[in-house]
N, C-alpha and C positions, 0 to 999 in steps of 0.2 A: 321184901325190901328191894329197892332198885340198886343196880350196880353203880358204883361211883363213876363219874364222868372223868375220863383222863384229861389231865391238864396239858395243853399244847404249848410248845415253845414259841417264842416270837417268830422264829424262822418258819415254823410250821403254819402259824397263823398268816404270815405274809404270803406263803405259797398258796394257801387255800384262798386268800383274798384275791390274788392274781388269777387263779383258776376260775373263781366265780365271776370276776370282772370280765374275763375273756368270754365266758359263757354268756353273760348278759349282753355284751357287745354283739356277739353272733346273733342272739335272739332279736335284738333291736334292729340289726341290719336286715334280717329276714323279714321282720315286721314292716320295715320301710319299703322293701322290695315288693311285698305283697300288697301294700297300700297303693304303690305306684301302678302295679298291674291292675288292681281293682279299679282305680280311677280311670285308667286307659280303657278298660272294658266299658265302664259307665259312659265315658265320653263317646265311644264308638256307637253304643246303643242309642244314645241321645241323638247323635248325628243321623243315624239310620231312621230313627223315629221321626225326626224333624223333616228329613228329606222325603220320607214316605208320605207324610202329611201334606207336603208341598207338591207331591206328584213326581218328584225326581227319583230316578233309579240310581243309587250309588252302591250297588252290590259290588263286592270285591271278587274278581276272578283271578285265579291262580293258573298260570300257564306252565306246562312242562317244557322246560328249555334244555332238557338233556340232549346229548348228541344224536340219539337215535330218532328224535322227533324234530323235523324242520321247524324253525321259528315261525310263529303265527299260525300253526296248524293244530295246536293242542286243543 
């Protein structure tokens, strides 16, 4: 036989509701952030694909601008 389920008070239920709501909000925020990053990656790939098809080179170059390397020589 299964053990009886304890009955929670109204305060306990509200506390659990608040906790679950906060957890859901965090998950939704993370989902939105991931969707935005995914869309940005897709857009960048599309731009690169389109430019490659048109013959333009739009590669991104990152230059080291730290103090030990003069600007423009990285």
